[in-house]
C-alpha positions as CSV (number, residue, x, y, z in Angstrom):
1,X,16.0,17.9,-1.9
2,X,12.5,16.9,-2.9
3,X,9.6,16.6,-0.5
4,X,7.0,13.8,-0.7
5,X,3.9,14.0,1.4
6,X,1.8,10.9,2.2
7,X,-1.8,11.8,3.2
8,X,-3.3,8.7,4.8
9,X,0.1,7.3,5.8
10,X,-1.7,5.1,8.3
11,X,-2.3,2.8,5.3
12,X,0.7,1.0,6.5
13,X,1.6,-1.6,3.9
14,X,0.8,0.8,1.0
15,X,2.9,3.6,2.4
16,X,5.7,1.2,3.1
17,X,5.7,0.0,-0.5
18,X,5.5,3.4,-2.1
19,X,8.4,4.7,0.1
20,X,10.5,1.6,-0.9
21,X,9.9,2.4,-4.6
22,X,10.9,6.1,-4.2
23,X,14.1,5.1,-2.5
24,X,15.2,3.0,-5.5
25,X,15.8,6.3,-7.4
26,X,19.1,8.0,-6.7
27,X,17.5,11.4,-7.3
28,X,15.4,10.9,-4.2
29,X,18.0,9.5,-1.9
30,X,18.1,12.6,0.3
31,X,14.4,13.5,0.0
32,X,12.0,14.5,2.8
33,X,9.3,11.9,3.5
34,X,6.5,13.6,5.3
35,X,3.8,11.3,6.7
36,X,0.4,12.5,7.7
37,X,-2.6,10.7,9.2
38,X,-5.4,11.6,11.6
39,X,-4.7,8.4,13.5
40,X,-1.7,9.2,15.7
41,X,-1.1,5.5,16.6
42,X,-1.0,4.2,13.1
43,X,1.0,7.3,12.1
44,X,3.8,6.5,14.5
45,X,3.9,2.9,13.4
46,X,4.1,4.1,9.8
47,X,7.0,6.4,10.7
48,X,8.9,3.5,12.3
49,X,8.3,1.4,9.2
50,X,9.5,4.1,6.8
51,X,12.6,4.7,9.0
52,X,13.4,1.0,8.9
53,X,13.3,1.0,5.1
54,X,15.4,4.1,4.8
55,X,18.0,2.7,7.3
56,X,18.1,-0.7,5.6
57,X,18.8,0.8,2.3
58,X,21.5,3.2,3.6
59,X,19.6,6.2,2.3
60,X,19.8,9.8,3.5
61,X,16.1,10.6,3.4
62,X,14.6,12.6,6.3
63,X,11.4,11.0,7.8
64,X,8.8,13.2,9.5
65,X,5.3,12.6,10.8
66,X,2.5,14.9,11.7
67,X,-1.3,15.0,12.2
68,X,-1.4,18.6,10.8
69,X,-2.3,18.3,7.1
70,X,-1.2,21.8,6.1
71,X,2.1,21.4,7.8
72,X,2.6,18.1,6.0
73,X,1.7,19.6,2.6
74,X,3.7,22.8,2.9
75,X,6.2,23.1,0.0
76,X,5.6,19.5,-1.1
77,X,6.8,18.5,-4.6
78,X,4.8,15.3,-4.7
79,X,1.6,14.3,-2.8
80,X,0.2,10.7,-2.5
81,X,-3.3,10.3,-1.2
82,X,-4.4,6.9,0.3
83,X,-7.2,7.8,2.7
84,X,-10.3,5.9,4.0
85,X,-13.0,8.1,5.2
86,X,-15.1,6.7,8.0
87,X,-13.3,3.5,8.8
88,X,-14.5,-0.1,8.6
89,X,-17.5,0.4,11.0
90,X,-18.9,3.0,8.6
91,X,-18.3,1.5,5.2
92,X,-19.6,-1.9,6.3
93,X,-23.0,-0.4,5.8
94,X,-22.3,0.2,2.1
95,X,-22.2,-3.6,1.8
96,X,-24.7,-4.7,4.5
97,X,-27.6,-2.5,3.4
98,X,-27.6,-3.5,-0.3
99,X,-27.2,-7.1,0.8
100,X,-30.6,-6.8,2.5
101,X,-32.1,-6.0,-0.8
102,X,-30.3,-8.9,-2.7
103,X,-27.3,-6.9,-4.1
104,X,-24.5,-9.3,-3.4
105,X,-21.1,-7.6,-3.2
106,X,-17.5,-8.9,-3.1
107,X,-15.6,-5.7,-2.4
108,X,-18.0,-2.8,-2.9
109,X,-15.4,0.1,-3.2
110,X,-15.8,1.1,-6.8
111,X,-19.2,1.1,-8.4
112,X,-22.9,0.5,-7.6
113,X,-24.6,1.8,-4.4
114,X,-21.6,0.8,-2.2
115,X,-19.1,2.6,-4.3
116,X,-21.3,5.6,-4.8
117,X,-21.7,6.1,-1.0
118,X,-18.1,5.6,-0.4
119,X,-17.5,8.3,-2.9
120,X,-20.1,10.7,-1.3
121,X,-18.3,10.3,2.1
122,X,-14.9,10.8,0.7
123,X,-15.4,13.6,-1.9
124,X,-15.6,16.6,0.6
125,X,-12.5,15.4,2.5
126,X,-10.6,15.0,-0.7
127,X,-11.6,18.5,-1.8
128,X,-10.5,19.9,1.5
129,X,-7.1,18.3,0.9
130,X,-6.9,19.9,-2.6
131,X,-7.8,23.3,-1.2
132,X,-4.9,23.0,1.2
133,X,-2.6,22.0,-1.7
134,X,-3.8,25.0,-3.7
135,X,-2.6,27.3,-0.9
136,X,0.6,25.7,0.4
137,X,2.0,23.6,-2.5
138,X,0.2,24.6,-5.7
139,X,2.9,23.3,-8.0
140,X,2.8,19.8,-6.5
141,X,2.1,16.7,-8.6
142,X,-0.8,14.9,-6.8
143,X,-1.3,11.2,-7.2
144,X,-4.5,9.6,-5.8
145,X,-4.8,6.0,-4.9
146,X,-8.1,6.3,-3.0
147,X,-11.2,4.6,-4.3
148,X,-13.6,4.9,-5.9
149,X,-11.0,6.2,-8.3
150,X,-13.1,7.4,-11.3
151,X,-15.7,9.3,-9.4
152,X,-13.2,11.0,-7.1
153,X,-10.9,12.0,-10.0
154,X,-13.8,13.4,-12.0
155,X,-15.1,15.3,-9.0
156,X,-11.7,16.8,-8.1
157,X,-10.7,17.7,-11.7
158,X,-14.0,19.6,-12.0
159,X,-13.1,21.6,-8.9
160,X,-9.4,22.4,-9.3
161,X,-6.5,23.1,-11.7
162,X,-4.0,21.3,-9.5
163,X,-2.2,18.6,-11.5
164,X,-3.9,15.5,-10.1
165,X,-4.4,12.0,-11.6
166,X,-5.6,8.7,-10.3
167,X,-3.5,5.6,-10.2
168,X,-4.5,1.9,-10.0
169,X,-2.5,-1.3,-10.3
170,X,-5.1,-3.2,-12.3
171,X,-3.7,-2.4,-15.8
172,X,-0.1,-3.5,-15.2
173,X,-1.2,-6.2,-12.8
174,X,-3.4,-7.8,-15.3
175,X,-0.8,-7.5,-18.0
176,X,1.7,-9.4,-15.8
177,X,-0.9,-12.1,-15.3
178,X,-1.5,-12.4,-19.0
179,X,2.2,-12.5,-19.8
180,X,2.5,-15.4,-17.4
181,X,-0.3,-17.3,-19.0
182,X,1.4,-16.8,-22.4
183,X,4.8,-17.9,-21.2
184,X,6.3,-14.4,-21.6
185,X,8.3,-12.1,-19.3
186,X,6.4,-9.1,-18.2
187,X,8.4,-6.7,-20.4
188,X,7.9,-8.9,-23.5
189,X,4.2,-8.1,-23.7
190,X,3.2,-4.9,-25.4
191,X,-0.3,-3.6,-25.0
192,X,-2.7,-0.7,-25.3
193,X,-5.4,-0.6,-22.6
194,X,-8.3,1.8,-22.8
195,X,-11.6,2.3,-20.9
196,X,-12.4,3.4,-17.3
197,X,-10.9,2.4,-14.0
198,X,-11.4,-1.4,-13.3
199,X,-13.3,-1.6,-16.7
200,X,-10.6,-1.1,-19.3
201,X,-9.9,-3.4,-22.2
202,X,-6.6,-4.5,-23.9
203,X,-7.3,-3.3,-27.4
204,X,-3.8,-4.4,-28.5
205,X,-1.8,-7.3,-27.0
206,X,1.4,-8.1,-28.9
207,X,4.8,-9.7,-28.6
208,X,7.5,-8.7,-31.2
209,X,4.7,-7.4,-33.4
210,X,2.6,-10.6,-33.3
211,X,-1.0,-10.5,-32.1
212,X,-1.2,-12.5,-28.9
213,X,-4.9,-12.8,-28.7
214,X,-5.1,-16.1,-30.6
215,X,-2.6,-17.6,-28.1
216,X,-4.5,-16.2,-25.2
217,X,-7.7,-17.8,-26.4
218,X,-5.9,-21.1,-26.3
219,X,-4.3,-20.4,-22.9
220,X,-7.6,-19.7,-21.1
221,X,-8.7,-23.3,-22.0
222,X,-6.1,-24.7,-19.7
223,X,-7.9,-25.8,-16.5
224,X,-5.6,-24.1,-14.1
225,X,-6.0,-20.8,-16.0
226,X,-9.8,-21.1,-16.4
227,X,-10.1,-21.7,-12.6
228,X,-8.1,-18.6,-11.8
229,X,-10.3,-15.9,-13.4
230,X,-13.8,-17.3,-14.2
231,X,-15.6,-14.0,-14.6
232,X,-13.0,-12.3,-16.7
233,X,-12.5,-15.3,-18.9
234,X,-16.2,-15.5,-19.5
235,X,-16.3,-11.8,-20.5
236,X,-13.3,-12.4,-22.8
237,X,-15.0,-15.4,-24.4
238,X,-18.1,-13.4,-25.3
239,X,-16.7,-9.9,-25.9
240,X,-13.4,-10.8,-27.5
241,X,-11.1,-8.5,-25.4
242,X,-9.6,-9.0,-22.0
243,X,-10.7,-6.7,-19.2
244,X,-8.7,-5.2,-16.3
245,X,-9.3,-5.9,-12.6
246,X,-10.1,-9.1,-10.9
247,X,-13.0,-11.5,-11.3
248,X,-14.2,-10.6,-7.9
249,X,-14.4,-6.9,-8.7
250,X,-15.8,-7.3,-12.2
251,X,-18.6,-9.6,-11.0
252,X,-20.0,-6.6,-9.2
253,X,-20.0,-4.2,-12.2
254,X,-22.1,-6.3,-14.6
255,X,-25.5,-7.9,-14.6
256,X,-24.5,-11.4,-15.4
257,X,-22.6,-12.9,-12.5
258,X,-24.1,-12.1,-9.0
259,X,-27.8,-11.8,-9.5
260,X,-28.7,-15.5,-8.7
261,X,-27.3,-18.0,-6.2
262,X,-26.5,-20.5,-9.0
263,X,-24.5,-17.8,-10.9
264,X,-22.7,-16.8,-7.7
265,X,-21.8,-20.4,-7.1
266,X,-20.6,-20.9,-10.7
267,X,-18.6,-17.7,-11.2
268,X,-17.9,-16.1,-7.8
269,X,-17.3,-18.8,-5.3
270,X,-14.3,-20.5,-6.8
271,X,-11.1,-19.0,-8.2
272,X,-9.2,-15.9,-7.2
273,X,-10.0,-16.4,-3.5
274,X,-13.3,-14.6,-3.9
275,X,-16.2,-16.1,-1.9
276,X,-19.9,-15.4,-2.4
277,X,-21.0,-12.2,-0.7
278,X,-18.8,-9.5,0.9
279,X,-19.4,-11.0,4.4
280,X,-17.3,-14.0,3.4
281,X,-14.5,-12.0,2.1
282,X,-13.7,-8.3,2.3
283,X,-15.8,-7.3,5.3
284,X,-14.7,-10.1,7.6
285,X,-11.2,-9.7,6.4
286,X,-11.1,-6.0,7.2
287,X,-13.0,-6.4,10.5
288,X,-10.4,-9.0,11.5
289,X,-7.5,-6.7,10.6
290,X,-8.8,-4.2,13.2
291,X,-7.7,-6.7,15.9
292,X,-4.5,-8.0,14.2
293,X,-2.8,-5.1,12.4
294,X,-0.7,-3.9,15.3
295,X,0.8,-7.3,16.2
296,X,1.4,-8.1,12.5
297,X,3.1,-4.7,11.9
298,X,5.1,-5.0,15.1
299,X,6.3,-8.5,14.1
300,X,7.5,-7.0,10.8
301,X,9.2,-4.1,12.5
302,X,11.1,-6.4,14.8
303,X,11.9,-9.4,12.6
304,X,10.4,-9.0,9.1
305,X,12.4,-8.9,5.9
306,X,12.9,-5.4,4.4
307,X,12.3,-5.5,0.7
308,X,14.4,-2.9,-1.2
309,X,13.6,-3.8,-4.8
310,X,11.2,-1.6,-6.7
311,X,7.6,-2.8,-7.0
312,X,5.1,-2.3,-9.8
313,X,3.2,0.8,-8.7
314,X,3.4,3.7,-11.0
315,X,4.0,6.6,-8.5
316,X,7.8,6.6,-8.0
317,X,8.4,6.3,-11.7
318,X,6.1,9.2,-12.4
319,X,7.9,11.4,-9.9
320,X,11.2,10.4,-11.2
321,X,10.2,11.3,-14.8
322,X,8.9,14.7,-13.7
323,X,11.5,15.9,-11.2
324,X,14.0,13.1,-10.8
325,X,16.4,12.0,-13.5
326,X,13.6,12.8,-16.1
327,X,13.4,9.3,-17.7
328,X,10.1,9.4,-19.6
329,X,7.6,6.9,-18.2
330,X,4.5,5.5,-19.9
331,X,1.6,4.4,-17.8
332,X,-2.2,4.3,-17.6
333,X,-3.8,7.3,-15.8
334,X,-7.3,8.3,-14.7
335,X,-8.3,11.7,-15.9
336,X,-11.4,13.4,-17.4
337,X,-12.0,12.7,-21.0
338,X,-11.1,15.6,-23.2
339,X,-11.6,13.6,-26.4
340,X,-9.1,11.0,-25.5
341,X,-11.7,8.2,-26.0
342,X,-14.1,9.2,-28.8
343,X,-17.0,7.0,-27.7
344,X,-17.0,7.6,-24.0
345,X,-18.8,10.7,-22.7
346,X,-16.7,13.8,-22.7
347,X,-15.6,14.8,-19.2
348,X,-16.3,11.4,-17.8
349,X,-13.2,9.9,-16.1
350,X,-11.3,7.6,-18.4
351,X,-8.2,5.4,-17.9
352,X,-5.9,5.8,-20.9
353,X,-2.2,5.5,-21.8
354,X,-0.2,8.6,-20.9
355,X,3.5,9.7,-20.6
356,X,5.1,11.4,-17.7
357,X,8.2,13.5,-18.5
358,X,9.9,16.6,-17.2
359,X,7.0,18.8,-18.4
360,X,4.2,16.8,-16.7
361,X,1.7,14.1,-17.7
362,X,0.5,14.0,-21.3
363,X,-2.0,11.8,-23.2
364,X,-0.5,9.9,-26.1
365,X,-3.2,9.1,-28.6
366,X,-6.9,9.3,-29.4
367,X,-8.7,6.0,-28.9
368,X,-12.0,4.5,-30.0
369,X,-13.4,1.4,-28.3
370,X,-15.1,-1.3,-30.3
371,X,-18.7,-0.4,-30.4
372,X,-19.9,-3.2,-28.2
373,X,-17.3,-2.4,-25.6
374,X,-18.3,1.2,-25.6
375,X,-21.9,0.2,-24.7
376,X,-20.7,-1.5,-21.5
377,X,-18.0,1.0,-20.5
378,X,-20.0,4.2,-21.3
379,X,-22.9,2.9,-19.3
380,X,-20.7,2.7,-16.2
381,X,-19.1,6.1,-17.0
382,X,-22.5,7.8,-17.3
383,X,-23.7,6.4,-14.0
384,X,-20.5,7.6,-12.3
385,X,-20.9,11.1,-13.8
386,X,-24.5,11.1,-12.5
387,X,-23.2,10.4,-9.0
388,X,-20.6,13.1,-9.4
389,X,-23.2,15.7,-10.4
390,X,-25.3,14.6,-7.5
391,X,-22.4,15.3,-5.1
392,X,-21.7,18.7,-6.7
393,X,-25.3,19.8,-6.6
394,X,-26.2,18.1,-3.3
395,X,-29.0,16.3,-5.0
396,X,-30.1,12.9,-3.6
397,X,-32.4,12.4,-6.6
398,X,-29.3,12.0,-8.9
399,X,-27.8,9.6,-6.4
400,X,-30.9,7.5,-6.5
401,X,-30.9,7.6,-10.3
402,X,-27.2,6.5,-10.4
403,X,-28.1,3.5,-8.2
404,X,-31.2,2.8,-10.2
405,X,-29.3,2.2,-13.4
406,X,-26.5,0.3,-11.9
407,X,-26.4,-3.1,-13.8
408,X,-26.2,-5.4,-10.9
409,X,-28.7,-3.5,-8.7
410,X,-31.3,-3.2,-11.5
411,X,-30.9,-6.9,-12.2
412,X,-32.0,-7.9,-8.7
413,X,-34.2,-5.1,-7.4
414,X,-37.4,-3.3,-8.3
415,X,-37.4,0.4,-8.7
416,X,-39.2,0.8,-5.3
417,X,-36.7,-1.5,-3.6
418,X,-33.8,0.6,-5.0
419,X,-35.6,3.7,-3.8
420,X,-35.9,2.3,-0.2
421,X,-32.4,1.0,-0.2
422,X,-30.9,4.4,-1.3
423,X,-33.0,6.2,1.2
424,X,-31.7,3.9,4.0
425,X,-28.1,4.5,2.8
426,X,-28.7,8.3,2.8
427,X,-30.0,8.2,6.3
428,X,-27.2,6.0,7.5
429,X,-24.6,8.4,6.1
430,X,-26.3,11.6,7.1
431,X,-23.4,12.7,9.3
432,X,-21.1,12.7,6.3
433,X,-23.6,14.3,3.8
434,X,-24.1,17.6,5.4
435,X,-23.2,19.3,2.1
436,X,-26.5,17.9,0.6
437,X,-29.5,20.2,0.4
438,X,-31.7,17.4,1.7
439,X,-31.4,13.7,2.3
440,X,-34.9,12.8,1.2
441,X,-35.4,11.5,-2.3
């Protein structure tokens, strides 16, 4: 009987989906599903939702819930982390403060000043979770879904020997999108994807041994396709390889798309549902959910359809490969670079192909990015590592430097403006940065 612990189980839809996936494997039919969250109300809703899935599938899993993290983790075989440190009323300032200085965000959870400060708030909490795991379930396989993925994984892997990796759905999600554009079934498209989280490139894209990039270059000329992913298609046209993650996200990571109103209108207003500025999309959406989540989840509990078919997230397949029926499972993982990508800084967090099997998670090959791609990707990786070092050392100067060299921020702000912006963000987050030596740059 395996035990799976969900830290941040109040992330209702994500927990529901991950549990559904686990239940599709016979090896986990009678597992223990331990849900943990600091929000008692959301936790109880999550428990009811998981129990509904277990009941609908006729499974024998035991569902438990607690606000005690160590109790939740004790003797766990697998741990899934899906936390948000600070809530919407806190992270909204990650978006609103940079916006005052002209840094226009869409999501703001991965890179740039917004992603860096989200990381700084989350890092000590994640490390506390890992310290508990070291004591009460040191053999557990830990899968992190919390953003910003690369900085958190790099930070944690520098601080523990626990087997932890970071998971994202952008690699397989983008591959499915490309298969659709090419008229293929998902499983018919073979690929090798390498880089860092949200900024990895498909170095190989084939079908039955045939290179599909020529067909993709034709596919993106179709009006309906061109309108779907304006930023990523522009990157593809100029760099020659397709990139992971959405146009909305990627518009934040580069200097070319959100630095002027006319560019925002051209690339970021239309297609993929992304509107100009975070206020029009992610912030208002999440603020609105604070008022609607309870009714929406209650409606699903009472009348909603229970999906029982496995989704596309990696987690359940990884657990099955390691301690289920041991079917080997290839996927893309986030982990510190130990020579896996030759032209990305060593020890930076990379996203590379790996294999999960009964002995754990293993990298498959050594990769080298085309030189022009390594310039783009390694720049982001270096900035992330600068922020990680700033967190480890409690050094606000390194946090300032990481923001200073961010492509979008440096494209729209002077050095003095960035200095003032970062100081304002340090001051706003002071209650979460008590591990820093000082908060003055």
